N, C-alpha and C positions, 0 to 999 in steps of 0.2 A: 162609834163606839167606844168609850173611853179612850184614855190617853196614857202612855207613860214615857219613863226616863232612867236612863242608866248612868252611870257616872263611875269613872274611872281615874285617880290621878293625885295630883298634892289636896292637900286637907280643905276643904272650902267648907264654909259655912252652910248651913241647909238652904238658911234664906237665901243666898246667892244662886244654890241651884233650882228652887222653886218660883224666884219672884224676880230674879234679873232677866232682862231681855225684853225688846218690844213685843214678842210672842211668847212670853214667859208661859211656865208651867200653868200659874194663875190665870194668867187670858186665856189660856184654852180652856179653862173652866166654863166661861161664860162666853167666848168666841173664839171656838175652834175652825179652821179654815179647811183642815181637809178631812175632817170627819165623816162617818158614812151612817146616815138614817138618824141623826139626833143633830140638836143644836146645843146641848148644854152636857157638860160632864158637871153635874151637880148633886149626885147620890151617894157623895163620898168620897173619900181621900185617904192615901196612906203613903209613909216613906219609911223605909227600911236603911240603917245604917250600921257599921258596923264599929265596936266598943270590944278593945282587946280581943279581936277576931272572933266576937261572937254577934248577930245581927240583933239588933234592938229595933223596935218600931212605934210609928206613931200611928195610928189610925182614928177617923172617924166617920160617922154615918152623915155629916151636912156638906155642906159645899166649902171649897176650901177658901172663896172670898169672905165667909163668913166668921171665921175662926181668928179673931185677933188675937188670941191667946199663944195660937200657935207659931203667928207672924213674929211675934215676940221673942217666943223661946227658941225659934231657927235661927236666928242671929247669935245665939250663945253657944248653938252645937256645931261642930266641925267634922267632916268626914272625909276620907279619901276614897270610899265606894259608897254607892247609895245607889237606891231601886226607889222611885216614886210614881204614883199612880192615881191618875182620877177616874170616878167612875159613872158611867151612865147605865144606870140598872135597865136589863130588858125586862121587859113585860113579864111577871109572874114570878120575880124572884124578889125579896123585899129588901127595903134600902134599909142595912142593918150594917153596924159595923162589923161582923163577924163575915161580912162578904164582901168587904174593903181591903183591897190588894195594897202591897204586896204581901202574900202569904209567906212562911216561916216554917223550916223545920231545919234541925241540925244547922249548918253553917250557910243554909242555902235559901236565899229572897227569890219570890218567884210572881210575876204578874202577866195576866190573859189581858190582852185588848183584841175583843169579838163576841162570838156567838158561835155556841153547837147549836145548828138546826134539829128542830124537832127532837129537843132534848128528850122529853118524856119517854119518847119509843126508843133510846139507844143508852139511858142511861144506867138501867142494869148491866149492859156488854162492857160499859166505861166501867162501873164499879168491880165486875169481874176480873177486869184486868190488871187494875190496880194491885192485888194480891191484898199482903197485911200491912197496914199503914199504921198500926199502931204507936202511939206515943204523937201524933201527928194530927191535933186537934184541926186545922185549917182543912185538911184533906175532906172534913164531913160539914164544910159550911153549905148553906142551903142555896149553892148557885153553881149553873153550870161550870165554872173555874174550877171549883174544887176535884172534881176529879180527873183532870187534866194536872192539875197540881202534885195528886197522889200517885197517879202514873209516872211522873218526872222522877219525883221522890225515889220510888219503887227501883227505876233506872239507874239513878244515882245510887243507892244504897247497894246495886248490883255491882259496882264499878265504874258506869260509862262516864264518859267527860261530860261537862256541863253541856257542849252543844250538842253532843252525839246525844244526851238523853233528852232535849228538847225537838229534835228532829225526830226521834223515836215516837215522840209522843204525837205530833203530827202525822206521822205516817199510820199510826194505831186510829187516831180519831178520824181522818178523811176518809179510811177505808170504810168507817159508819154511817157518817154523817157528813153531808156538806156544811160549809160555815166560814167564819173565819177566825185564823189561829195565829195570830200574832203573839206571841210567849216572849218573855223577857226575863233574865235569871240572871243571879249572882252568886258567887260563893265567897265573896269578900277579897279575893286578888284577880279574877276575871269577870267578862260578861259574856253573856248569850244570847241571841235571840233571833226569832223565825218571822218570815213575813208570809203570811198568807191570806189574802182578801184585803188588807187595808196599809196605810202608807208606813216608810219608816226611813229614818235618816241618822247617818254616822257623821260625825266631825272629831277629827283626829290631829291635833298638834299642840304645841304649847306643853307638853308632859301628862296631857289628857286625853280621855276618850269620852265621847258623850255618844248614847246612842237615843234617840228619841221617834217618838210617833208623828211629830212635826219640827222642823227648825224652831229655835228658841229666839232667833233673833235673824236681821236681813242682811248680816254678815256672809263672808265669803267661807268654804269649807264644808259647807252641808253637802254630803254625797247622797243622793237617794237608793236605796236599796232594792232590786228588783223583786218584783212579786215572787213569791216559792222560792226563797232563799235562807240558809243559814249563816248569821253574822256569828265569828267568835272573835275577842279581842281580849288582850292583855298587853300589861306596858311595855313588857319585854319582846314579845311576840309582835304587837301591832295589831290591827285590824285585818281580818278574814273573811271574805263573802264567798259563799258556794251555794250552788244549786240544791235545791231540796228534790 
């Protein structure tokens, strides 16, 4: 179910983040190694990065490998913090650009790798938990990830740190529905992620941090994150992994 990647470190081209490595994000579009329940992640993609402290996005409803224009543009754009995502659409949700992640609000970028089981039965309850999400169009996207994002935004607006906001979302949604809840977020200076039902790896070194659904290459340093964990990461503080 989907794949995602978070990066924090020295400026790199988007091309290097998405296309470099034996098991690059592009490769994970058509040949993922650790995904559950699907063979392709071809129902859209997106990448968000920061320009003058504000998140900028590029999203499409087509497979990443078919977008030659993005490949060219990606070589000309550099970022020190980014979130990229591939989509494998759950049955019942449209293959539409509005559903491609990362979602965006304020300085936050957000991606959900997973699925809310029996979404129709719990959607109203999830929407009630989100409260007022005015000014956040992505919170109304026609996909099960949207209310999770809306709830995260609510927690962040109330002052919770990036990781605590994600942990609170997982606690709330798992009380209503089983599912897979690997979440990833950035605020431009830090990253946070959760594992709940799917794979996640972290690599730290050389002044950079990467958090990815799968290792991007066969090199050393990729550390698997235990299931039901919270990852928080910053260049000054390093990587921390705590149980959820």
